[in-house]
N, C-alpha and C positions, 0 to 999 in steps of 0.2 A: 178194860177200856184202853184205847190207844192214847198215849200222852201227846199233847200238842202245845203250841205257843199261839197266843192271840196278840195281834198288834193293831193299835188304833192310833190315829193322828188327827189333829186339827192344826191350822196354820198360825193361830194367834191366841193370845190371852183373852181377847174379846170373845172369841168363839167358845173358849173354855168356860168363861164366866156366864155366857149365855146359857150354858148347860144343855145344849141341844145335841151337838154332833157326837161327842164322846159317848154319852150314855146310849145313844141310838146305835152306834157302832158296836159297843160292848153287848148290847141286847141281841143284835143280829148275829154276832159271832157265837155267843153262848147258845142261842137257839140252834144254829147250824151244828155246833159241836155235839149237842144232845142228839140231834137227828142222825149223826154219823157215828155215834158211840165213841166220841173223842173226849178225853179228859183234859181240860185246859190247865196245864201244870204251871205255866209261866205266862204272865201278862205284861206287856210293855205298852206304854202310852207316851207319845211325844206331843208337845204343844209348841211346835215351830214349823217353819216352812221346810219343804223337801226339795226346793229348787237347787240346793247345793249340798254336797256331802258334809257330814259332821254332826248329825243329830245324836244327842246323848243316848237316849233309850234305844234307838236304832243300832247304834254302835254296840251297846251292851247285848242286844239280841244277837248280833253277828258273832260276838265273842262266845256267847253261849252255844250257838249252833255249831261252832267249830270245835267244841269240847267233846270228849268221849261221853257216850251215854245220854247226850241231849236229845230231846224230842226231834223228830224229823218232819213233823207237820206244822206248817205256819198258816194260821188263819188270818185273813185280812179282808176288809170290806171290798176294795177294788184296787186296781193297779196304782192309781195316783195317790192313794193313802200310803202305799208302801214306798214309792219313790217317784220323783219327777226329774231325775238326772241319770245319765248313763253310767256314772261311776258306781252308784249304789246298785243299779241293775246288774252290772257286770259282777259285783261282789256276790249277788245271789245266784247268778249263772254258775259261778265257780262252786258254790255250795251245792247246787243242784247236781252238777257233774261229778264232784268229788266226794260229797257226803250223802248223796241221795235225798236231799231235801225236797219236799213237795210244798208248793204254795197253793192254797185253796182261796181263790178269788170269788167270794160268796156271791156278790151282786152280779158279777160278770158270768157266773155259771161255768167257771173254767178252772181246771187243775193243771198247774205247770210243774212238771217233774221230768226226770230223765227219760221216761218212756211215754211222755205225752205225745199226742198226735202232732204232726208237723204243722197242721193248720192252727192248732191251739197255740203252739210256740210262736208262730208267725203273728197271730193276732195279738199275743202278749207284747211282742216287740213293737208292733204298731201302736199299741196303747201307751207304751213307754214314750214313743216318739210324739204321740198326741199330748201326753202329759207335759213333756218338755215344751211343746209348742204353746201350751196354755200359759206356762211361766213366761215364755217369750212374748206372748200376747199381752200379759200384764205389764211387761216392760214397755210395750208399745203404747199402752194407756198412759203410762207416766210420761212418755215422750210427747204425747198429745197435749198433756198439761203444760209441759215445758214450751211446746210450740205456741200455745195460746199466750203464754207469758211473753214469748219473743214477739208475737204480733202486736202486743201492747207496748212494745218498745223497751222491755226489760231484758237485758242480756242474762240468760239462765246459766251462768257459769262464773268462773273466777275472772276478775278483771285483768286485762293485760298490763304490761309494763307502762307506767305513766299514769295509771289509775289505781284506785283502791276501793274495796268493797266496804261500805258502811253497814256494819252488822245490826245497827239499831234501826235505821230507816230502810235497809235492804237496797239502797240506791248505790250506783257506781259514781264515784266522785274523782276529780282530778287530784293526783298526788303532786303537791307543790314542787318537790325536788326532782322526782323522776320524770315529770312531764317535760321539764327543760331539757333533760338528756335525750328524750325521744325526739323532741323538735330539732335538736342538734344532729341527731342521726339522719333524719330526713334531709336536713339542709346540706350536710356533707355529701351524702350519696347522690342527691339530686343534682349536684354540681357536675357529675359525670367524671370527676377526677379520682374516684376511689373504686376499688374492687371491694368485695366483702371482707377480704383479708386485711387490706390496708385501712378500711373503715374501722375494723375491730381494734387495730393498733392505735388509730387516732383517738377513738373514744376512751381507750384505756389510758392514753397519755394525758388527755384533757380532764378526765373525771376520776381516774383511778378505778373505774368499774370494769370488770372483765365480762364480756358478753361473747358467747361462742358464735361462730359463723352462721350456723343453721338458724339460731334464734334471731340473729340480726335480720336474716332474710324473712323470717316469719313476721317480725315487726314491720318491716318495710312494705310488705304485701297485705297487711291487715287493714281493711276498710274501717275498722273500729275507730281509727284516729281521725276520720272525717265524718263521724256521727252515724256510721252504719255498722252492722255486724253480720257475720255469717253464722247460721245455725242449721246443722243438718243439711248443708249444701244450698240453703236458701239465704237470700240477703234481706235484712230487715232494717228499718229506720229506728235508731236507738234514741232513748231519752237522755243519754249522757252528752256532755259537751264535747265538741270537736277540738282536737289539739293541732291539726294540720289542715291547711286550706285544700280544697279540691284540686286547685291548679298545681300545688306542690306535690300532692300525692300522685297526680298523673305524670308529672315530670319524672318521678322516681320509677313509675311503671314503664315509662318510655326507655329509661336507662336499662332496666332489666330486659326489655324486648330487644334492645340493640345488642346486648351481650349474649343472649340466648336465642338464636334463630330457631324457629320451630322446624323440626324434621318432617318432611313430607313423604308419606308412604306412597310409593308408585304402584304398588300392587296389593290387593286385598287377599291375603292367604287364608284359606278356609280354616285351618287348625292352629293358627297363630295363638299363642298364649295357653294352649292346652297341654303342651308336652314339657317334660323336665328330664334332663340327662341323668341316667342312673349312676354314672361314673363319678361326677363331681357336683351334682345338684344344680348345675347352671340351666338357664332357660334354653329350650330348643328353638332355634330361630329358623326362618325359612328364606329361601332365595329362588329367583327365577333364572334359569340357565337357557341359553340359546333362544330366549324370547318365548318359550312355550313349555319347558319342563320345570316343574316345581320340586325342589328338594328341601328336606328338613335336616338340620345338623345342629350340633352343640354350638352355643355362642362362644365357647372357649373363654369364658370370663375368668377362669382360674388356670388358663394355659391349655395346651393341646390335651385331648383325651382320646379314648378308644372308640367313642361312638361313631359309627359309619354314617355316610350320607344315606338318606332314605327317600325314595320316590314317594310323591304324594299318593299315588294309587295304592301302594303297599300300606302306607299309614292309614289310609281311608278304610281299607279292608280290615285291618287289625282293630281299628276303633269301632267298626261295625259289630265285631264280636262282643265288644263291651256293651253295646246297646242290646244285643241279643241276650246277654246274661242277666238282664233285669226283667225278662219276659214273665208275666203273670197270666195264667189262663183266665179267660173272661169270667167263668163261673166262680173262681176263687176271688177275683177282684170284686165282683158284685156282692159276694157274701161278706167280704171285709167291710165294704162301704155300708151295707145294710146293718151289720153289727155295730159299727161306729155310730150310725144314725140312731139306732135303738139306745145306745149309751147316752148320746146327746139328749134324746127325748127324756130318758130317765133322769138325767142330771137337771134338766130344765124343770121337770115336774117336782123334783125335790126342792129346787130353789123356790118355786111357786108356793109349795106347802110351807116352807120355812117363812117366806115373806108374809103369807096369810096369817100364820101363827103370831108373828111379830106385830102385824097390824092390829090383830084382835087384842093382843095384850096392851098395845099402845092406846087403843080406844077405851079399854077398861080402865087403864091408868088415868087417862084424861077425864073420864067420867068421875073418877074418884077425886081428882083435883078440883073439879067444878063443884062437887058436893061439899068438899071440905071448905071451899070458899064461901058457899052459901051458909054453912054452919057458922063461919066466922062473922058474916054479915048479920046473922040472926042472934049473935051473942052466945052461941052454944059452946064455942071454944075460945080460949084467950089468944092474944097476939103471939105469945111465946110458943104455944103449941102449934099455931098456924105456920109460923116462920120455920120451925124445925121440920114439920112434916112437908112443907112446900119444898124446902131444900132437898129432902130425901126423895120426894116424888120426881122433882126435876132431874136429879141425878139418874134415876131409873129411866126417865124419858129420854135423856141424852144417850144412855147406853143402848136402849132399844133402837133409837134412830140410827146410831152408829152401826148396829148389827144389820139393820135393813139396808143401809148404804153399802156395807161390806159385802152383801150378796151380789152386788153388781148388776149389770144388765143381763138380759137373756142371752143364752149361748148364740153366737153368731153363726147363722147357717152358711155364711161364706166360707168358714173354715172347712165344713163338711164338703162343700162344693169343690174347694181346692183339692182335698184328698181324693174326691171322685175323679177329678181331672188327672191327678197324679197316677192313679191306678189305670185309668183309661190310656194314659201315655205309656205306662209300663206294658200294657197289653199290645199296643199298636206301634211302639217306637221302632222296632226293627223293620217292619214292613214299610213304615214311612221312610226310614233311612235308605232303604234300597231304591226307593223311587225318587230321591232328591238328588240335586246336583251338589258339587263339593261345598259351595258356599252355604246352602241350606243345611247340609249335613253338619257343618260346623256350628251353626246356630242351634240345631237340635242337641248336639253333644254338650254345648255349654249350658243348656237347661238341665242336664243330667249329671255332668261331671264337674268337679272342681279342677282337677288336673290329672295327668298320667305320667308315670315315670317309665322311661324306655331305655333299654340297652341296645336297641337296634333290632332285636329279635322278639322280645316279649314286652308287653305293656302291663303295668301295675296301676290300676285305677284308684282314684279317690272320688267316690260318688258324693253328690249332694244329698242332704237329708230330705225325705226319708228313703231315697233310692239306695242308700247304703244298707238299710235294713232289708229292703226288697232283694237286693243282690245277694246278701248273705243267705237268705232262705231259698232263693231261686237256684243258686249254685249247689247248696247242700242237698236239696230235695229233687233237683232235675225234673221240674214239672212237665217239661215237654215230653219226657220219656217214661215217667213213672206216675201217671195220673191216678193209678189205683191207690197210691199211698196218700193222696192229697184231696181227691174229690170225694171225700166221705161226707155223710150227713153232718150238719153242724151239731155242736154240743147242746145239752139241755138248756132250755130257757131258764133265766134266773128264778122265775117263779116256781119252777119245778123242783128246786132244791129244798131240802128240809129246813125247818126253822124260819 
């Protein structure tokens, strides 16, 4: 039998105590191993999140795989059990390339190895991107909770200078000593007789406190001091007390406005903000010459460099090639979206099954509690026994309720729709680019690219996610010219696998 390694993971101790996920994964992997004539020589189990590198058992598994004579087959339920971050994914990519490791993703019906089909490798990278997106989506849920707190007037963060966080009441209160200093800062700067530099010196001389120039500006522009606060770019009315009057706050803003006149852009340049100089890392700026010709050049923030002036027409042509480089044939794009949809449906079904199981156990437990209470009323059990069992059952009830809550809401179809739009764009982006004017081309590029480095001849792009994954496979497989390597029938359905 061929030696192999089995890896299972859950995200939390609550899931481990629930006793559902790890045993189910182990049973699935053991069945698959029997069907493939694999012998599970080593087994690794992690009970922690995979959103960041550093899992203990995962690290042990990597070290084993790097050692001579170690098994070359790794069995895992699905991609997001193995990793949800790019660092761990890259570690396995290196093992696949250098050590000949094969990852058997049992539920996804896919084997990832050095000689795997290009479409399987591409799908795997997309699954990694989706798993990372799931983690980021969880962060969004946390942000929603913070926003709700903000809407209620509670600042969801550390109190600024002049205030203090009360850890007992969770409220933000005025700091008696620091508040006076803040009021003095506003008073001095609002007089119009100070710059931030001289204000810093004045505050140091008066109070002995050293405050750096940038933080002084932050304080003076912070609406927190008039009873409001900014959170994620939105302004909310706070429950904390104001230190500064609205009139005084406005005087300070007027002083700032007088010192820093806003620069008015006279011309909207299509590719402004997209380019970076390869010679010194400075931003590539744009300028209009003779009233009609647009040129791009280094901003020379670190002095003169070798980057030549570039005509907008040439830059546009080069950027168009970057759009062409993310082309995905329609058949492949549709197959990927269909596969992700199937994965989403499978995950949702598993969530429903687990939720139904928890609800059934909760119902049985509550029936038991009711019967126990009836026995107490009928005098069949004494008070001490009732109290002890009640505490025990209530603890079980809370654990089950927490497990049900931890399953979260059903998978959002909007995520799948977003991915569908991304692949539709990857398929049509270049033809769209060719038919657009310069301004529209710039908008299209900014939805695909973060930036590009240029030496005046070549462009080195940094794509937005997941276009970076699409670019990597589109370039390496050259879909437009080698469809025979890519438009193969999809792999077997998960149900067709043994075990």
